[in-house]
N, C-alpha and C positions, 0 to 999 in steps of 0.2 A: 655467666657460668657459675654453678654452685660446685663447691669442692669440699670434700671431707677427707682428711688424710690421717691415718693412724700408723704410727711407727713401731708399735709393739711387735716384737719378733714373731710371736705366735699367731697374730691375726692382723697383719698389715693389710690395709685396704684403702682404696681411693674411691670416692663417689663423685662423678662428674655429670654435668648436664649441658647439652648443647643448646643452641639458640631456638631449636624447635621444641624443646622441652623433654627430649629423650634422655633417659638416665643410663649411665654406664657405670658399673662397679668393677673395679679391678681388685682381684684377690690373688694370694699366693696359690700355686697349684696344690690341689688335694689329690689323694690317691683315688683311683677309680673315676669313672665318668659320672655325669649327672643323669639320673633317671627320674623323669617327672619332677623336675625341680620346682620349688615354690619359695617365694620371698614373703615372709610373714612380718608385718610391721604394725606397731601400735601408736605411731605418731610421736614417740618420745625418742630417747637416745638408744632404744633397744630394738633389735630386729634379729630374725633367724633366717638363714638360707638353708632350706632342706635340699640337699643335692641328691640324696638317695636314702634308702632305708638305713644305711650304715654311716652316712656322712652329713653332718649339720654344722654350719658355720654361724657363730654368735657374733653379732655386731652390738657392742655395748657402750659405745661412746660416739654416736652419730651427732654431729654438730647441729646447732640451731638452724643454720642456713640450709642444710640438706633435708631437714624434716618436712617442710611443706612440699617441696618438689617430690619427695618420695611418696607422700600421701596422695598426690595428684595424678599418678600414672597407673595404668592397668598392667603394664609389663615393663621390664627393664632388661638390659643386656649385661651378662656376666662375662668377664674375660679373666681367665686364669693364666698367670704368668710364672715363669721360673727364670731367675737371672735376667729380668727385663725382656724375655722372649715369650711370645704368646704360645701357650700350650693348647688351649681350647677356648671356644666362645659358644655361648648359648643364650637364648631368650628365656626369661622366667616371668610367669605371672605374679602379680602382687596381690596379696590378701591382707586387708586391714582387719585387725582384731583389737579387742579391748585391752589386753595385757599380755605381752610376750613373756614376761617372767612367769606368769601362771602356767605357761606351756612347758616350762623347764622342769616342772615336777618337783 
Protein backbone atom coordinates (compact mmCIF):
# COMPACT_ATOMS: atom_id res chain seq x y z
CA UNK A 1 0.00 0.00 0.00
CA UNK A 2 1.28 3.44 -0.97
CA UNK A 3 0.33 6.28 1.32
CA UNK A 4 0.82 10.02 1.14
CA UNK A 5 -0.51 12.20 3.93
CA UNK A 6 -0.44 15.97 4.16
CA UNK A 7 -1.64 17.70 7.30
CA UNK A 8 -1.73 21.28 5.99
CA UNK A 9 -5.08 22.71 7.14
CA UNK A 10 -5.89 24.17 3.71
CA UNK A 11 -5.14 21.06 1.65
CA UNK A 12 -5.15 17.92 3.73
CA UNK A 13 -5.17 14.80 1.61
CA UNK A 14 -4.29 11.13 1.69
CA UNK A 15 -3.25 9.00 -1.30
CA UNK A 16 -3.80 5.27 -0.87
CA UNK A 17 -3.31 2.26 -3.16
CA UNK A 18 -4.88 -1.17 -2.71
CA UNK A 19 -3.35 -4.54 -3.65
CA UNK A 20 -4.92 -4.37 -7.12
CA UNK A 21 -3.18 -1.05 -7.85
CA UNK A 22 -6.29 1.12 -7.59
CA UNK A 23 -5.62 4.63 -6.25
CA UNK A 24 -7.87 6.44 -3.77
CA UNK A 25 -7.35 10.09 -2.84
CA UNK A 26 -9.12 11.51 0.19
CA UNK A 27 -9.54 15.30 0.33
CA UNK A 28 -11.46 17.75 2.44
CA UNK A 29 -14.87 18.63 1.03
CA UNK A 30 -14.96 21.49 -1.45
CA UNK A 31 -17.95 23.64 -2.36
CA UNK A 32 -20.00 22.43 -5.28
CA UNK A 33 -19.91 19.13 -7.09
CA UNK A 34 -17.33 17.79 -9.49
CA UNK A 35 -18.20 18.46 -13.14
CA UNK A 36 -15.99 16.60 -15.65
CA UNK A 37 -13.14 16.25 -13.12
CA UNK A 38 -9.58 15.57 -14.28
CA UNK A 39 -6.40 14.73 -12.34
CA UNK A 40 -3.37 16.29 -14.04
CA UNK A 41 0.01 14.92 -12.99
CA UNK A 42 3.63 15.43 -14.10
CA UNK A 43 5.36 12.63 -12.17
CA UNK A 44 6.84 14.96 -9.55
CA UNK A 45 5.49 16.27 -6.27
CA UNK A 46 2.92 18.40 -8.15
CA UNK A 47 -0.59 17.62 -9.39
CA UNK A 48 -3.87 19.39 -10.00
CA UNK A 49 -7.38 18.10 -9.53
CA UNK A 50 -9.77 20.03 -11.74
CA UNK A 51 -13.12 19.50 -10.02
CA UNK A 52 -15.06 22.02 -12.10
CA UNK A 53 -14.56 25.30 -13.95
CA UNK A 54 -14.57 27.12 -10.58
CA UNK A 55 -12.73 24.59 -8.40
CA UNK A 56 -9.17 23.24 -8.63
CA UNK A 57 -7.18 21.47 -5.91
CA UNK A 58 -3.38 21.77 -5.90
CA UNK A 59 -1.26 18.87 -4.64
CA UNK A 60 2.26 20.22 -4.12
CA UNK A 61 4.01 17.70 -1.88
CA UNK A 62 3.29 14.22 -3.22
CA UNK A 63 5.76 11.80 -1.65
CA UNK A 64 8.25 9.72 -3.65
CA UNK A 65 6.38 6.50 -2.83
CA UNK A 66 3.12 7.75 -4.34
CA UNK A 67 4.61 9.12 -7.59
CA UNK A 68 5.11 5.91 -9.60
CA UNK A 69 1.66 4.49 -8.73
CA UNK A 70 0.02 7.78 -9.76
CA UNK A 71 1.79 7.65 -13.14
CA UNK A 72 0.66 4.07 -13.73
CA UNK A 73 -3.13 4.45 -13.53
CA UNK A 74 -5.64 5.80 -16.05
CA UNK A 75 -8.21 6.71 -13.42
CA UNK A 76 -8.48 7.15 -9.68
CA UNK A 77 -11.17 7.48 -7.04
CA UNK A 78 -11.66 10.77 -5.17
CA UNK A 79 -13.42 10.81 -1.80
CA UNK A 80 -14.35 14.14 -0.24
CA UNK A 81 -14.82 14.15 3.52
CA UNK A 82 -15.94 16.50 6.27
CA UNK A 83 -15.16 15.58 9.88
CA UNK A 84 -14.22 12.04 8.74
CA UNK A 85 -17.64 11.57 7.07
CA UNK A 86 -17.78 10.86 3.33
CA UNK A 87 -19.62 13.67 1.53
CA UNK A 88 -19.08 12.53 -2.08
CA UNK A 89 -17.13 10.04 -4.19
CA UNK A 90 -16.27 10.12 -7.88
CA UNK A 91 -13.90 8.59 -10.42
CA UNK A 92 -11.42 10.85 -12.18
CA UNK A 93 -9.33 10.20 -15.31
CA UNK A 94 -5.59 10.85 -14.99
CA UNK A 95 -3.72 12.90 -17.58
CA UNK A 96 0.09 12.94 -17.52
CA UNK A 97 1.67 16.26 -18.59
CA UNK A 98 5.23 17.61 -18.78
CA UNK A 99 4.92 20.35 -16.13
CA UNK A 100 1.97 20.99 -13.82
CA UNK A 101 3.45 24.30 -12.62
CA UNK A 102 3.33 25.62 -16.20
CA UNK A 103 -0.45 25.19 -16.10
CA UNK A 104 -0.74 27.46 -13.07
CA UNK A 105 0.05 30.48 -15.22
